[in-house]
C-alpha positions as CSV (number, residue, x, y, z in Angstrom):
1,X,40.8,-6.1,-3.1
2,X,41.9,-2.9,-1.2
3,X,39.2,-0.3,-1.0
4,X,41.5,2.3,-2.6
5,X,41.4,0.3,-5.8
6,X,37.7,1.2,-6.0
7,X,38.4,4.9,-6.4
8,X,37.2,5.1,-10.0
9,X,33.9,3.6,-8.9
10,X,33.7,6.0,-6.0
11,X,34.3,8.9,-8.3
12,X,31.5,7.7,-10.7
13,X,29.1,7.4,-7.8
14,X,29.7,11.1,-7.0
15,X,27.6,11.9,-10.0
16,X,24.5,10.4,-8.3
17,X,22.4,12.7,-6.0
18,X,22.4,10.2,-3.1
19,X,24.9,7.8,-1.4
20,X,25.4,4.3,-2.8
21,X,25.6,1.2,-0.7
22,X,26.7,-2.2,-2.2
23,X,25.3,-4.7,0.3
24,X,25.1,-8.4,1.0
25,X,23.4,-10.4,3.7
26,X,23.9,-14.0,4.9
27,X,20.9,-15.6,6.7
28,X,19.8,-18.7,8.5
29,X,17.7,-19.7,5.5
30,X,15.5,-18.2,2.7
31,X,12.1,-17.7,4.5
32,X,11.4,-14.0,5.1
33,X,9.1,-14.6,8.0
34,X,11.0,-17.4,9.7
35,X,14.7,-16.9,9.0
36,X,17.1,-14.2,10.3
37,X,20.2,-12.4,9.3
38,X,23.6,-13.8,10.4
39,X,26.0,-11.5,8.6
40,X,25.7,-8.0,7.1
41,X,28.4,-6.3,5.0
42,X,28.4,-3.2,2.8
43,X,30.5,-0.5,1.2
44,X,29.0,3.0,1.6
45,X,30.1,5.4,-1.1
46,X,29.5,9.1,-0.7
47,X,31.3,12.2,-2.0
48,X,34.3,10.0,-3.0
49,X,34.7,8.4,0.4
50,X,34.3,4.6,0.9
51,X,33.1,3.3,4.3
52,X,33.2,-0.5,4.8
53,X,31.0,-2.1,7.4
54,X,31.0,-5.8,8.2
55,X,29.2,-7.5,11.1
56,X,28.2,-10.9,12.3
57,X,24.7,-11.0,13.8
58,X,23.3,-13.3,16.5
59,X,20.1,-14.6,14.7
60,X,18.7,-16.1,18.0
61,X,17.7,-19.2,16.0
62,X,19.8,-22.1,14.6
63,X,21.4,-21.8,11.2
64,X,20.3,-24.5,8.8
65,X,23.0,-27.1,8.1
66,X,23.1,-26.6,4.4
67,X,23.5,-22.8,4.9
68,X,26.4,-23.3,7.3
69,X,28.0,-25.6,4.8
70,X,27.6,-23.0,2.0
71,X,28.7,-19.9,4.0
72,X,31.0,-21.3,6.6
73,X,29.0,-19.5,9.3
74,X,27.8,-21.8,12.1
75,X,26.0,-21.3,15.4
76,X,29.2,-21.1,17.4
77,X,30.5,-18.1,15.3
78,X,27.4,-16.0,15.9
79,X,26.5,-16.9,19.5
80,X,28.4,-14.0,21.0
81,X,27.7,-11.6,18.1
82,X,25.4,-8.5,18.7
83,X,21.7,-8.9,18.2
84,X,20.1,-7.2,15.2
85,X,18.3,-4.4,17.2
86,X,21.7,-3.6,18.8
87,X,23.3,-3.1,15.4
88,X,20.4,-1.1,13.7
89,X,21.1,2.3,15.2
90,X,24.6,2.1,13.8
91,X,23.9,0.8,10.4
92,X,20.5,2.3,9.4
93,X,22.0,5.9,9.0
94,X,24.3,4.5,6.3
95,X,21.4,2.6,4.5
96,X,18.5,5.1,4.6
97,X,18.4,7.6,1.8
98,X,20.9,5.6,-0.3
99,X,20.8,3.6,-3.5
100,X,21.1,0.1,-2.2
101,X,22.8,-2.3,-4.8
102,X,22.7,-6.0,-4.2
103,X,22.9,-9.1,-6.4
104,X,19.3,-10.3,-6.4
105,X,18.4,-7.2,-4.4
106,X,14.8,-8.4,-3.7
107,X,16.2,-11.0,-1.2
108,X,18.4,-8.6,0.7
109,X,16.0,-5.7,0.6
110,X,13.0,-7.7,1.8
111,X,15.1,-9.3,4.6
112,X,16.2,-5.9,5.8
113,X,12.7,-4.5,5.8
114,X,11.3,-7.5,7.7
115,X,14.1,-7.6,10.3
116,X,13.6,-3.8,10.8
117,X,9.9,-4.1,11.3
118,X,10.2,-7.0,13.7
119,X,12.4,-4.8,15.9
120,X,10.3,-1.6,15.8
121,X,12.3,0.2,13.0
122,X,11.1,1.3,9.6
123,X,13.3,0.9,6.5
124,X,13.0,1.5,2.8
125,X,15.2,3.0,0.2
126,X,16.0,3.1,-3.5
127,X,17.2,-0.3,-4.7
128,X,19.1,-1.7,-7.7
129,X,19.5,-5.3,-8.6
130,X,22.9,-6.0,-10.1
131,X,21.5,-9.1,-11.8
132,X,19.1,-7.0,-13.8
133,X,21.9,-4.4,-14.5
134,X,24.2,-7.2,-15.8
135,X,21.5,-8.4,-18.2
136,X,21.2,-4.9,-19.7
137,X,25.0,-4.3,-19.8
138,X,25.9,-7.8,-21.2
139,X,22.9,-9.1,-23.0
140,X,25.0,-11.5,-25.0
141,X,25.5,-13.7,-21.9
142,X,22.8,-16.1,-20.7
143,X,23.8,-16.5,-17.0
144,X,24.1,-13.5,-14.6
145,X,24.3,-15.1,-11.2
146,X,27.3,-14.0,-9.2
147,X,29.3,-17.2,-9.7
148,X,28.9,-16.8,-13.5
149,X,29.9,-13.1,-13.4
150,X,33.0,-13.9,-11.2
151,X,34.1,-16.6,-13.6
152,X,33.3,-14.7,-16.8
153,X,35.2,-11.6,-15.8
154,X,38.0,-13.3,-13.8
155,X,37.2,-11.6,-10.5
156,X,39.2,-12.4,-7.5
157,X,37.1,-13.5,-4.5
158,X,38.6,-14.4,-1.2
159,X,35.7,-16.3,0.4
160,X,32.6,-16.8,-1.7
161,X,29.3,-16.6,0.2
162,X,30.8,-14.5,3.0
163,X,29.1,-11.1,2.9
164,X,32.0,-8.7,2.4
165,X,33.7,-11.0,-0.2
166,X,30.5,-11.0,-2.2
167,X,30.2,-7.2,-1.8
168,X,33.7,-6.7,-3.1
169,X,32.9,-9.0,-6.0
170,X,29.9,-6.9,-7.0
171,X,31.9,-3.7,-6.5
172,X,34.8,-4.9,-8.7
173,X,32.3,-6.1,-11.4
174,X,30.6,-2.6,-11.4
175,X,34.0,-1.0,-11.8
176,X,34.9,-3.3,-14.6
177,X,31.5,-2.5,-16.3
178,X,32.2,1.2,-15.8
179,X,35.5,0.8,-17.7
180,X,34.1,-1.3,-20.5
181,X,30.7,0.3,-21.0
182,X,31.3,3.9,-19.9
183,X,29.8,6.2,-17.3
184,X,26.9,7.5,-19.4
185,X,25.4,4.1,-20.1
186,X,26.0,2.8,-16.6
187,X,24.5,5.9,-15.0
188,X,21.4,5.8,-17.4
189,X,20.7,2.1,-16.6
190,X,21.1,2.6,-12.9
191,X,18.5,5.4,-12.9
192,X,16.2,3.4,-15.1
193,X,16.4,0.1,-13.2
194,X,16.3,1.5,-9.7
195,X,13.3,-0.2,-7.9
196,X,12.2,1.3,-5.6
197,X,13.2,4.5,-7.6
198,X,15.6,7.1,-6.3
199,X,14.1,10.3,-4.8
200,X,14.5,13.4,-6.9
201,X,17.4,15.6,-5.8
202,X,15.6,19.0,-5.9
203,X,13.0,18.3,-3.2
204,X,12.6,20.6,-0.2
205,X,14.9,19.4,2.6
206,X,12.0,18.4,4.9
207,X,10.2,16.5,2.2
208,X,13.4,14.6,1.2
209,X,14.2,13.7,4.8
210,X,10.7,12.5,5.5
211,X,10.4,10.6,2.3
212,X,13.8,8.9,3.0
213,X,12.5,7.7,6.3
214,X,9.3,6.1,4.9
215,X,8.7,2.4,5.2
216,X,7.7,0.3,2.2
217,X,4.5,-0.6,3.9
218,X,0.8,0.4,4.1
219,X,0.1,3.9,5.3
220,X,-1.2,7.4,4.5
221,X,0.9,10.3,3.3
222,X,-0.2,13.9,4.2
223,X,1.3,16.7,2.3
224,X,1.3,20.3,3.6
225,X,2.3,23.6,2.0
226,X,4.1,26.6,3.4
227,X,0.9,27.8,5.1
228,X,0.6,24.4,6.8
229,X,-2.5,23.6,4.7
230,X,-3.1,20.0,3.6
231,X,-2.7,20.0,-0.1
232,X,-2.8,16.2,-0.7
233,X,-3.6,12.9,1.1
234,X,-2.7,9.6,-0.4
235,X,-3.1,6.0,0.7
236,X,-0.2,3.5,0.0
237,X,0.5,-0.2,-0.1
238,X,4.2,0.3,-0.6
239,X,4.7,3.8,0.8
240,X,8.3,4.5,-0.1
241,X,8.3,3.3,-3.7
242,X,4.9,4.9,-4.4
243,X,5.9,8.3,-2.9
244,X,9.2,8.2,-4.8
245,X,7.5,7.5,-8.1
246,X,4.9,10.3,-7.4
247,X,7.7,12.8,-6.7
248,X,9.6,11.8,-9.8
249,X,6.5,12.4,-11.9
250,X,6.0,15.8,-10.3
251,X,2.6,14.6,-9.1
252,X,0.1,17.5,-9.1
253,X,-0.4,19.2,-5.7
254,X,2.8,17.6,-4.3
255,X,4.8,20.3,-6.1
256,X,3.4,22.8,-3.5
257,X,4.4,20.6,-0.5
258,X,7.1,21.6,1.9
259,X,6.3,19.1,4.6
260,X,5.4,15.4,4.5
261,X,3.8,13.4,7.3
262,X,3.2,9.6,7.3
263,X,0.7,7.6,9.3
264,X,1.4,3.8,9.2
265,X,-1.5,1.5,8.9
266,X,-2.3,-2.3,9.1
267,X,-3.8,-2.6,5.6
268,X,-5.7,-1.1,2.8
269,X,-9.0,-0.6,4.7
270,X,-7.2,0.9,7.6
271,X,-5.5,3.3,5.2
272,X,-8.9,4.4,3.7
273,X,-10.3,5.0,7.2
274,X,-7.3,7.1,8.2
275,X,-7.6,9.0,4.9
276,X,-11.2,9.7,5.7
277,X,-10.3,10.9,9.2
278,X,-7.6,13.3,7.8
279,X,-10.2,14.7,5.4
280,X,-12.8,15.1,8.1
281,X,-10.4,16.7,10.7
282,X,-9.0,19.1,8.1
283,X,-12.5,19.9,6.6
284,X,-11.4,18.8,3.2
285,X,-13.8,17.8,0.5
286,X,-13.0,14.4,-1.2
287,X,-12.4,14.7,-4.9
288,X,-13.9,11.4,-6.0
289,X,-17.2,13.0,-7.1
290,X,-20.1,10.5,-7.6
291,X,-19.2,7.1,-6.3
292,X,-22.4,5.2,-7.2
293,X,-26.2,5.9,-6.9
294,X,-28.3,5.3,-3.8
295,X,-31.8,5.7,-2.5
296,X,-33.0,8.6,-0.3
297,X,-36.2,8.0,1.6
298,X,-37.9,11.4,1.7
299,X,-41.2,12.4,3.3
300,X,-43.6,14.1,1.0
301,X,-46.8,15.3,2.8
302,X,-46.2,12.6,5.5
303,X,-45.6,9.7,3.1
304,X,-42.2,8.1,2.6
305,X,-41.0,8.2,-1.0
306,X,-37.9,6.6,-2.5
307,X,-35.7,8.8,-4.7
308,X,-32.7,7.8,-6.7
309,X,-29.8,10.1,-5.8
310,X,-26.1,10.3,-6.6
311,X,-23.9,8.9,-3.9
312,X,-21.1,11.4,-3.6
313,X,-17.8,10.9,-1.9
314,X,-17.9,12.4,1.6
315,X,-19.3,12.0,5.0
316,X,-22.7,10.7,6.0
317,X,-24.6,10.5,9.3
318,X,-25.8,7.0,8.3
319,X,-24.7,4.4,5.7
320,X,-26.2,4.5,2.3
321,X,-29.5,2.8,1.4
322,X,-28.7,0.7,-1.6
323,X,-25.8,0.9,-3.9
324,X,-26.3,1.0,-7.7
325,X,-24.2,1.6,-10.8
326,X,-26.7,4.1,-12.3
327,X,-30.3,5.5,-12.0
328,X,-31.6,2.9,-14.4
329,X,-30.2,0.0,-12.4
330,X,-31.6,1.6,-9.2
331,X,-35.1,1.9,-10.6
332,X,-35.1,-1.7,-11.7
333,X,-33.9,-2.8,-8.3
334,X,-36.5,-0.6,-6.5
335,X,-39.3,-2.2,-8.4
336,X,-38.1,-5.7,-7.4
337,X,-37.5,-4.6,-3.8
338,X,-41.0,-3.1,-3.5
339,X,-42.6,-6.3,-4.8
340,X,-40.5,-8.5,-2.5
341,X,-41.5,-6.6,0.6
342,X,-45.1,-5.9,-0.4
343,X,-44.7,-2.1,-0.7
344,X,-47.0,0.1,-2.7
345,X,-45.1,1.5,-5.8
346,X,-47.6,4.4,-6.0
347,X,-47.0,5.5,-2.4
348,X,-43.2,5.0,-3.0
349,X,-43.4,7.2,-6.0
350,X,-41.7,4.6,-8.3
351,X,-44.5,4.0,-10.8
352,X,-43.4,4.2,-14.5
353,X,-43.2,7.7,-15.9
354,X,-45.5,6.8,-18.8
355,X,-48.5,6.3,-16.4
356,X,-50.9,9.3,-16.3
357,X,-50.5,11.5,-13.3
358,X,-53.0,10.6,-10.6
359,X,-53.7,7.2,-12.1
360,X,-54.6,4.6,-9.5
361,X,-51.9,2.1,-8.4
362,X,-51.9,-0.6,-11.1
363,X,-50.9,-3.2,-8.6
364,X,-53.9,-2.5,-6.4
365,X,-56.2,-2.9,-9.4
366,X,-55.3,-6.5,-9.6
367,X,-55.6,-6.9,-5.8
368,X,-51.9,-7.5,-5.1
369,X,-50.8,-4.2,-3.4
370,X,-50.2,-3.5,0.3
371,X,-52.8,-3.1,2.9
372,X,-51.5,0.4,3.4
373,X,-52.3,1.2,-0.2
374,X,-55.9,-0.1,0.1
375,X,-56.6,1.8,3.3
376,X,-54.5,4.9,2.8
377,X,-52.7,4.1,6.0
378,X,-49.5,6.1,5.4
379,X,-48.1,5.4,8.9
380,X,-48.2,1.7,8.2
381,X,-46.6,2.3,4.8
382,X,-43.8,4.4,6.4
383,X,-43.1,1.7,9.0
384,X,-42.9,-1.0,6.3
385,X,-40.6,1.1,4.2
386,X,-38.3,1.9,7.1
387,X,-38.1,-1.7,8.0
388,X,-37.2,-2.7,4.4
389,X,-34.7,0.0,3.6
390,X,-31.7,-1.9,5.0
391,X,-32.4,-4.6,2.5
392,X,-32.1,-2.6,-0.7
393,X,-29.9,-4.3,-3.3
394,X,-26.1,-3.6,-3.3
395,X,-23.7,-3.5,-6.2
396,X,-20.0,-4.1,-5.8
397,X,-20.7,-5.4,-2.3
398,X,-21.2,-8.6,-0.5
399,X,-24.5,-10.2,0.5
400,X,-24.6,-8.6,3.9
401,X,-24.7,-4.8,4.0
402,X,-23.0,-4.3,7.3
403,X,-19.8,-6.2,7.9
404,X,-16.9,-6.1,10.3
405,X,-13.5,-6.3,8.6
406,X,-10.3,-7.2,10.5
407,X,-6.7,-6.5,9.3
408,X,-3.6,-7.9,10.8
409,X,0.2,-7.2,10.5
410,X,1.8,-10.6,10.4
411,X,5.2,-9.5,11.6
412,X,4.1,-7.4,14.6
413,X,0.9,-9.3,15.3
414,X,-1.1,-6.1,15.7
415,X,-4.6,-6.2,14.4
416,X,-7.8,-4.0,14.3
417,X,-11.3,-4.2,12.9
418,X,-13.5,-1.7,11.0
419,X,-17.2,-1.5,10.5
420,X,-18.3,-1.1,6.9
421,X,-21.8,-0.8,5.5
422,X,-23.0,-0.4,1.9
423,X,-20.0,1.4,0.5
424,X,-19.0,3.4,3.6
425,X,-16.6,2.8,6.5
426,X,-17.4,4.0,10.0
427,X,-15.2,6.6,11.7
428,X,-16.0,6.6,15.4
429,X,-13.6,9.4,16.0
430,X,-14.3,12.3,16.3
431,X,-18.0,12.4,15.4
432,X,-19.3,8.9,14.5
433,X,-19.5,9.6,10.8
434,X,-19.6,7.3,7.8
435,X,-16.9,7.9,5.1
436,X,-17.7,7.0,1.5
437,X,-15.5,7.2,-1.6
438,X,-14.4,5.1,-4.5
439,X,-11.5,3.6,-2.6
440,X,-13.8,2.2,0.1
441,X,-15.6,0.3,-2.7
442,X,-12.4,-0.8,-4.4
443,X,-10.8,-2.1,-1.2
444,X,-14.0,-3.9,-0.1
445,X,-14.5,-5.4,-3.6
446,X,-11.1,-6.9,-3.4
447,X,-11.7,-8.3,0.1
448,X,-15.0,-9.8,-0.8
449,X,-13.4,-11.4,-3.8
450,X,-10.6,-12.9,-1.7
451,X,-12.9,-14.0,1.1
452,X,-13.1,-17.8,1.5
453,X,-15.6,-18.1,4.3
454,X,-15.0,-16.7,7.7
455,X,-11.6,-15.0,7.7
456,X,-11.3,-11.3,8.0
457,X,-14.9,-10.3,7.0
458,X,-17.8,-11.1,9.3
459,X,-21.4,-10.0,9.3
460,X,-22.0,-7.3,11.9
C-alpha cells in the first residue's frame, strides 16, 4: 500500500496534540529479559507528513527456529545488520513524545523499554493497543487478532509477520475504521484507551519536554516553580504513566510547576530514601502528618519516664522507639514490655490513671517489681530502661527493628542497600538523619509480606 494512500489517516492524526507512530517489532522470541529485537518498522505521522522507518537489527543471539519459520527472518539475514544501540539515536527521536500504536502494544512497548534500558537509554511514551481499539469499534466480532482483522476487512498484506507489512496492515485498518466509524468516535476512543496516557497539550514547554523523556520505571519527580522553589516531590513505580496521569488530572501543586527533574532509582525503598533526601536538602516539611505513635524516654528529675508521643513524618536523629497504631495500643504494649524486662511501672510513669497520685507501686507490694524500685536506685533503673528501649513492640514492621534492605535492577545488574529501623530509613548524606513517613511503612510492609526467608531483607 503506497504511503500516499494513507493521507486521510494522516490528516486525522493532525487533530492529536502529539505525533503518532504505528509500530511493529519482530524478535528472537517472546521473553522480555532473554530475547532481543530482530526487526523494527514504523510509520511516523506528524502534521500531515508520513515518515516510514524499517530496519533489521542484529540481536547478537540466535533466532529461535519457530520464530524464523514464522517471520522468514533467520540468523544470516541479521548478522550484518546494525546493533540496537547503533540504531537508537536515529529512531528514539521519532518515538519519544508520540502516541505509539501497536497490535498487542504491551509486547512491543515492553520490548522497546527493556532494550533501551539494557543499552543505557530511557524510553517511555503514550501507548495505544489496536486490539483494544478494535474491540471497542467492532464489539460485534469475537476475534480481534491481526489475522482476523485482515481477513474480516479484506486487507492486502504483502508479507505477514514482517514488521513493515504488519504496520501497513494496522494503518490500513485504522483508516478503514476512520471511514466507517467517523473521526469523532475514533478520536474519543484513542484518547480514552491510551495507556500510558497522552501528555496534556497545554503544559509549559520545559515540563512537556522533561515528561516526554521520562522512563516508565522507578524514580522520583521533583517539580519547581518559576522562582525555582520545589513545589512537589513524588515517588514513582512507573514514572511516565504516573506523571502523565497526574498532569492530566491537573494534580494540585503541579499546576505551578515550570520545570521537572527526574531522579531514577532501583526500587520503591530507594525512591523513598531519595524523596527524603530531597526534602531534607530543600528544607521541606513532609506533609504526611502523624505516621504512628511511638515512645519517648524523657528524664524527669533524673528518672527515665516513658511517654506515648505522636510519630510525625520528618527527620530524626535516631530511629523511633516502638511503633504503635494509637496511644491505647502503645500503653498496652508498654505494660507488657515493662513486665517482660522487669522494669518498674511506677518509675516509668505508666501506672493506670485511676490509681491515686503518690500511691506505692502495686507491683512492689506483691514483691515482683525491680530491684531499682525497692532501693530507689534511679541510675540502675535508667540503665535498664535504656537497654530495653530497642526492644519495644513494633506494629507494621518485621520481628527485627533494624534491617538492611537490598534492591536490584535486573536488567542493568545495579544494586544497593538501605538501613531501616522501626519505621524510618537512614540517610547517611548529608547529615546522618533518619527519615520517617507513611510511605516508608507502606514500602516496608510490602517487603516484609513478600519476604520468604533471606532475600533482600536481612537483620542489621
